[in-house]
MDTraj code that builds the backbone (N, CA, C; nanometers):
import mdtraj as md
import numpy as np

residues = "MET LYS HIS PHE TYR SER HIS LEU VAL THR LEU GLU HIS ILE LYS VAL GLU LEU SER GLY LEU ASP LEU THR GLN GLU GLN GLN GLU GLU LEU LEU GLN ILE ALA GLN LYS GLN ILE HIS ASN VAL MET MET ASP GLN ALA LEU SER ASN ILE LYS GLY GLU ASP LYS LYS VAL PHE LEU GLN HIS ILE ALA ASN GLN ASP HIS GLU LYS ALA TRP GLU VAL LEU ARG LYS HIS MET GLN ASP ALA GLU LYS HIS PHE LEU HIS ALA ALA HIS GLU ILE TYR GLU GLN LEU ARG GLU ASP ILE HIS ASN LEU LYS".split()
xyz = np.array([
    [1.9645, 6.0650, 3.3645],
    [1.8931, 5.9393, 3.3511],
    [1.9928, 5.8290, 3.3155],
    [1.9791, 5.7182, 3.3827],
    [2.0657, 5.6045, 3.3565],
    [2.0051, 5.5205, 3.2437],
    [2.0920, 5.4758, 3.1534],
    [2.0491, 5.3951, 3.0401],
    [2.1088, 5.2551, 3.0512],
    [2.0576, 5.1632, 2.9729],
    [2.1066, 5.0257, 2.9799],
    [2.2546, 5.0154, 2.9451],
    [2.3071, 5.1118, 2.8737],
    [2.4467, 5.1108, 2.8301],
    [2.5352, 5.2035, 2.9148],
    [2.4806, 5.2638, 3.0192],
    [2.5543, 5.3639, 3.0978],
    [2.6847, 5.3098, 3.1566],
    [2.6897, 5.1827, 3.1878],
    [2.8126, 5.1265, 3.2439],
    [2.9215, 5.1106, 3.1380],
    [2.8873, 5.1280, 3.0108],
    [2.9830, 5.1147, 2.9015],
    [3.0223, 5.2482, 2.8396],
    [2.9380, 5.3484, 2.8562],
    [2.9542, 5.4751, 2.7849],
    [2.9543, 5.5904, 2.8843],
    [3.0498, 5.6795, 2.8688],
    [3.0571, 5.7992, 2.9521],
    [3.0839, 5.9203, 2.8631],
    [3.0451, 6.0354, 2.9104],
    [3.0673, 6.1585, 2.8350],
    [3.1919, 6.2337, 2.8820],
    [3.2683, 6.1755, 2.9718],
    [3.3844, 6.2453, 3.0280],
    [3.4839, 6.2884, 2.9207],
    [3.5102, 6.2029, 2.8227],
    [3.6050, 6.2381, 2.7162],
    [3.5530, 6.3567, 2.6352],
    [3.4238, 6.3575, 2.6115],
    [3.3636, 6.4665, 2.5355],
    [3.3683, 6.5958, 2.6168],
    [3.3440, 6.5863, 2.7473],
    [3.3522, 6.7041, 2.8340],
    [3.4916, 6.7660, 2.8283],
    [3.5934, 6.6817, 2.8322],
    [3.7316, 6.7304, 2.8265],
    [3.7565, 6.7999, 2.6930],
    [3.7103, 6.7386, 2.5851],
    [3.7288, 6.7986, 2.4524],
    [3.6584, 6.9338, 2.4440],
    [3.5375, 6.9419, 2.4951],
    [3.4613, 7.0669, 2.4893],
    [3.5233, 7.1757, 2.5762],
    [3.5869, 7.1358, 2.6849],
    [3.6476, 7.2360, 2.7735],
    [3.7608, 7.3113, 2.7037],
    [3.8155, 7.2537, 2.5973],
    [3.9217, 7.3194, 2.5218],
    [3.8709, 7.4208, 2.4213],
    [3.7406, 7.4334, 2.4092],
    [3.6814, 7.5298, 2.3167],
    [3.6428, 7.6571, 2.3911],
    [3.6370, 7.7655, 2.3191],
    [3.5977, 7.8933, 2.3765],
    [3.4451, 7.9021, 2.3764],
    [3.3836, 7.8319, 2.4728],
    [3.2379, 7.8261, 2.4825],
    [3.1939, 7.8611, 2.6232],
    [3.0738, 7.9136, 2.6341],
    [3.0177, 7.9371, 2.7667],
    [2.9777, 7.8015, 2.8262],
    [2.9545, 7.8010, 2.9562],
    [2.9101, 7.6786, 3.0237],
    [2.7792, 7.6296, 2.9632],
    [2.6898, 7.7236, 2.9332],
    [2.5601, 7.6890, 2.8740],
    [2.5779, 7.6239, 2.7371],
    [2.6687, 7.6756, 2.6577],
    [2.6949, 7.6184, 2.5255],
    [2.7543, 7.4781, 2.5375],
    [2.8452, 7.4610, 2.6336],
    [2.9041, 7.3287, 2.6551],
    [2.7974, 7.2285, 2.6970],
    [2.7085, 7.2690, 2.7869],
    [2.6020, 7.1793, 2.8329],
    [2.5074, 7.1436, 2.7193],
    [2.4783, 7.2402, 2.6342],
    [2.3914, 7.2133, 2.5202],
    [2.4565, 7.1130, 2.4243],
    [2.5852, 7.1302, 2.3990],
    [2.6561, 7.0366, 2.3109],
    [2.6659, 6.8980, 2.3752],
    [2.6813, 6.8922, 2.5073],
    [2.6828, 6.7636, 2.5766],
    [2.5483, 6.6932, 2.5642],
    [2.4408, 6.7691, 2.5726],
    [2.3076, 6.7101, 2.5560],
    [2.2901, 6.6555, 2.4148],
    [2.3396, 6.7276, 2.3168],
    [2.3326, 6.6806, 2.1780],
    [2.4148, 6.5527, 2.1626],
    [2.5330, 6.5507, 2.2218],
    [2.6185, 6.4316, 2.2156],
    [2.5497, 6.3132, 2.2829],
    [2.4878, 6.3365, 2.3983],
    [2.4174, 6.2290, 2.4690],
    [2.3043, 6.1736, 2.3836],
    [2.2297, 6.2611, 2.3186],
    [2.1198, 6.2160, 2.2323],
    [2.1720, 6.1357, 2.1149],
    [2.2829, 6.1796, 2.0586],
    [2.3408, 6.1068, 1.9465],
    [2.3889, 5.9682, 1.9910],
    [2.4539, 5.9621, 2.1058],
    [2.4989, 5.8338, 2.1600],
    [2.3788, 5.7440, 2.1866],
    [2.2750, 5.7991, 2.2455],
    [2.1557, 5.7201, 2.2747],
    [2.0948, 5.6633, 2.1458],
    [2.0856, 5.7457, 2.0431],
    [2.0305, 5.6990, 1.9161],
    [2.1134, 5.5858, 1.8570],
    [2.2445, 5.5979, 1.8653],
    [2.3329, 5.4930, 1.8127],
    [2.3156, 5.3643, 1.8935],
    [2.3092, 5.3752, 2.0263],
    [2.2951, 5.2567, 2.1105],
    [2.1600, 5.1882, 2.0886],
    [2.0546, 5.2664, 2.0774],
    [1.9227, 5.2074, 2.0527],
    [1.9170, 5.1430, 1.9144],
    [1.9774, 5.2080, 1.8163],
    [1.9806, 5.1500, 1.6814],
    [2.0580, 5.0187, 1.6829],
    [2.1689, 5.0169, 1.7525],
    [2.2493, 4.8945, 1.7643],
    [2.1650, 4.7824, 1.8255],
    [2.0923, 4.8156, 1.9312],
    [2.0110, 4.7150, 1.9989],
    [1.8983, 4.6666, 1.9091],
    [1.8200, 4.7581, 1.8580],
    [1.7001, 4.7207, 1.7820],
    [1.7340, 4.6562, 1.6478],
    [1.8499, 4.6850, 1.5945],
    [1.8922, 4.6220, 1.4690],
    [1.9266, 4.4743, 1.4879],
    [1.9584, 4.4378, 1.6109],
    [1.9999, 4.3002, 1.6379],
    [1.8927, 4.2143, 1.7034],
    [1.7893, 4.2771, 1.7552],
    [1.6822, 4.2020, 1.8211],
    [1.5755, 4.1673, 1.7178],
    [1.5281, 4.0464, 1.7234],
    [1.4306, 3.9975, 1.6252],
    [1.2900, 3.9898, 1.6851],
    [1.1924, 4.0091, 1.6000],
    [1.0527, 3.9823, 1.6310],
    [0.9973, 4.0527, 1.7527],
    [0.9156, 3.9777, 1.8247],
    [0.8454, 4.0312, 1.9420],
    [0.9407, 4.0733, 2.0535],
    [1.0634, 4.0223, 2.0508],
    [1.1589, 4.0594, 2.1551],
    [1.1924, 4.2084, 2.1509],
    [1.1706, 4.2741, 2.0369],
    [1.1911, 4.4192, 2.0318],
    [1.0966, 4.4887, 2.1282],
    [0.9708, 4.4465, 2.1282],
    [0.8727, 4.5054, 2.2199],
    [0.9103, 4.4756, 2.3650],
    [0.9543, 4.3533, 2.3903],
    [0.9950, 4.3134, 2.5252],
    [1.1127, 4.4003, 2.5709],
    [1.2107, 4.4161, 2.4837],
    [1.3276, 4.4986, 2.5149],
    [1.2856, 4.6420, 2.5473],
    [1.2013, 4.7003, 2.4627],
    [1.1572, 4.8377, 2.4834],
    [1.0783, 4.8531, 2.6129],
    [1.0018, 4.7509, 2.6478],
    [0.9282, 4.7550, 2.7745],
    [1.0252, 4.7546, 2.8923],
    [1.1287, 4.6730, 2.8845],
    [1.2296, 4.6707, 2.9912],
    [1.3004, 4.8057, 3.0008],
    [1.3273, 4.8676, 2.8871],
    [1.3909, 4.9993, 2.8864],
    [1.2977, 5.1010, 2.9524],
    [1.1712, 5.0993, 2.9150],
    [1.0729, 5.1926, 2.9717],
    [1.0606, 5.1758, 3.1224],
    [1.0757, 5.0523, 3.1693],
    [1.0660, 5.0226, 3.3129],
    [1.1986, 5.0381, 3.3861],
    [1.3020, 5.0808, 3.3133],
    [1.4362, 5.0961, 3.3704],
    [1.4904, 4.9646, 3.4275],
    [1.4495, 4.8537, 3.3693],
    [1.4977, 4.7219, 3.4121],
    [1.6114, 4.6806, 3.3186],
    [1.7298, 4.7317, 3.3482],
    [1.8439, 4.7125, 3.2597],
    [1.8920, 4.5684, 3.2542],
    [1.8820, 4.4976, 3.3642],
    [1.9254, 4.3571, 3.3637],
    [1.8431, 4.2751, 3.2651],
    [1.7123, 4.2928, 3.2680],
    [1.6264, 4.2183, 3.1755],
    [1.6479, 4.2640, 3.0317],
    [1.6764, 4.3939, 3.0126],
    [1.7072, 4.4428, 2.8782],
    [1.8330, 4.3738, 2.8251],
    [1.9340, 4.3605, 2.9116],
    [2.0577, 4.2930, 2.8697],
    [2.0333, 4.1442, 2.8433],
    [1.9429, 4.0832, 2.9158],
    [1.9104, 3.9425, 2.8882],
    [1.8572, 3.9275, 2.7460],
    [1.7706, 4.0192, 2.7048],
    [1.7177, 4.0154, 2.5685],
    [1.8311, 4.0367, 2.4683],
    [1.9176, 4.1336, 2.4954],
    [2.0286, 4.1604, 2.4043],
    [2.1213, 4.0399, 2.3914],
    [2.1543, 3.9796, 2.5039],
    [2.2456, 3.8641, 2.5011],
    [2.1831, 3.7444, 2.4301],
    [2.0523, 3.7363, 2.4319],
    [1.9816, 3.6295, 2.3609],
    [2.0011, 3.6424, 2.2095],
    [2.0116, 3.7661, 2.1616],
    [2.0187, 3.7911, 2.0179],
    [2.1578, 3.8286, 1.9675],
    [2.2481, 3.8602, 2.0587],
    [2.3808, 3.9075, 2.0193],
    [2.4888, 3.8328, 2.0967],
    [2.5809, 3.7759, 2.0249],
    [2.6971, 3.7174, 2.0904],
    [2.7919, 3.8320, 2.1252],
    [2.8459, 3.8329, 2.2454],
    [2.9357, 3.9393, 2.2918],
    [2.8703, 4.0767, 2.2769],
    [2.7498, 4.0909, 2.3268],
    [2.6723, 4.2148, 2.3115],
    [2.7496, 4.3371, 2.3610],
    [2.8141, 4.3252, 2.4759],
    [2.8866, 4.4397, 2.5307],
    [2.9944, 4.4872, 2.4342],
    [3.0636, 4.3941, 2.3696],
    [3.1679, 4.4319, 2.2735],
    [3.1096, 4.5103, 2.1570],
    [2.9922, 4.4719, 2.1106],
    [2.9265, 4.5446, 2.0017],
    [2.8958, 4.6882, 2.0437],
    [2.8473, 4.7041, 2.1662],
    [2.8134, 4.8380, 2.2145],
    [2.9385, 4.9212, 2.2409],
    [3.0439, 4.8578, 2.2907],
    [3.1694, 4.9306, 2.3101],
    [3.2256, 4.9776, 2.1770],
    [3.2175, 4.8927, 2.0753],
    [3.2657, 4.9303, 1.9424],
    [3.1836, 5.0468, 1.8869],
    [3.0529, 5.0397, 1.8999],
    [2.9658, 5.1483, 1.8529],
    [2.9965, 5.2774, 1.9285],
    [3.0196, 5.2675, 2.0590],
    [3.0526, 5.3852, 2.1394],
    [3.1847, 5.4458, 2.0944],
    [3.2833, 5.3609, 2.0683],
    [3.4132, 5.4098, 2.0220],
    [3.3983, 5.4860, 1.8903],
    [3.3188, 5.4329, 1.7999],
    [3.2986, 5.4997, 1.6715],
    [3.2313, 5.6354, 1.6885],
    [3.1313, 5.6427, 1.7739],
    [3.0619, 5.7701, 1.7935],
    [3.1516, 5.8690, 1.8667],
    [3.2336, 5.8221, 1.9617],
    [3.3286, 5.9099, 2.0284],
    [3.4250, 5.9712, 1.9274],
    [3.4758, 5.8873, 1.8389],
    [3.5711, 5.9367, 1.7391],
    [3.5064, 6.0397, 1.6478],
    [3.3841, 6.0147, 1.6094],
    [3.3122, 6.1103, 1.5245],
    [3.2907, 6.2425, 1.5989],
    [3.2493, 6.2347, 1.7247],
    [3.2279, 6.3550, 1.8045],
    [3.3582, 6.4303, 1.8270],
    [3.4656, 6.3582, 1.8543],
    [3.5963, 6.4225, 1.8744],
    [3.6405, 6.4936, 1.7470],
    [3.6186, 6.4301, 1.6329],
    [3.6539, 6.4920, 1.5055],
    [3.5718, 6.6195, 1.4834],
    [3.4428, 6.6126, 1.5133],
    [3.3569, 6.7306, 1.4997],
    [3.4041, 6.8438, 1.5896],
    [3.4427, 6.8117, 1.7124],
    [3.4899, 6.9127, 1.8064],
    [3.6219, 6.9733, 1.7573],
    [3.7131, 6.8901, 1.7085],
    [3.8411, 6.9403, 1.6589],
    [3.8215, 7.0303, 1.5369],
    [3.7205, 7.0036, 1.4584],
    [3.6922, 7.0881, 1.3426],
    [3.6428, 7.2263, 1.3847],
    [3.5916, 7.2369, 1.5080],
    [3.5456, 7.3662, 1.5594],
    [3.6611, 7.4531, 1.6086],
    [3.7743, 7.3914, 1.6369],
    [3.8901, 7.4667, 1.6926],
    [3.9563, 7.5520, 1.5876],
])
top = md.Topology()
chain = top.add_chain()
for i, resn in enumerate(residues, 1):
    res = top.add_residue(resn, chain, resSeq=i)
    for name in ("N", "CA", "C"):
        top.add_atom(name, md.element.get_by_symbol(name[0]), res)
traj = md.Trajectory(xyz[None], top)
């Protein structure tokens, strides 16, 4: 499923990190799903924490309708340099996930 932040966030780095672990393909896929859910939660929290009032409902409706352009319009209305905020949040979650994976080695 494509998300409003998909053009900013990829799981490729996490896939590479997981490939270095002694895990079955099924285990790797399960951990990737967990990572995706964690990233999604962080991105949604970032968005909803910055959107005010009724625009939260508008944003969520655009997300439900897969209308990413309109979702970004709402975000840009409430956030200066919105993409930079999401890239920063993604970087932080990547680092946390990488640290968690390295702790498993």
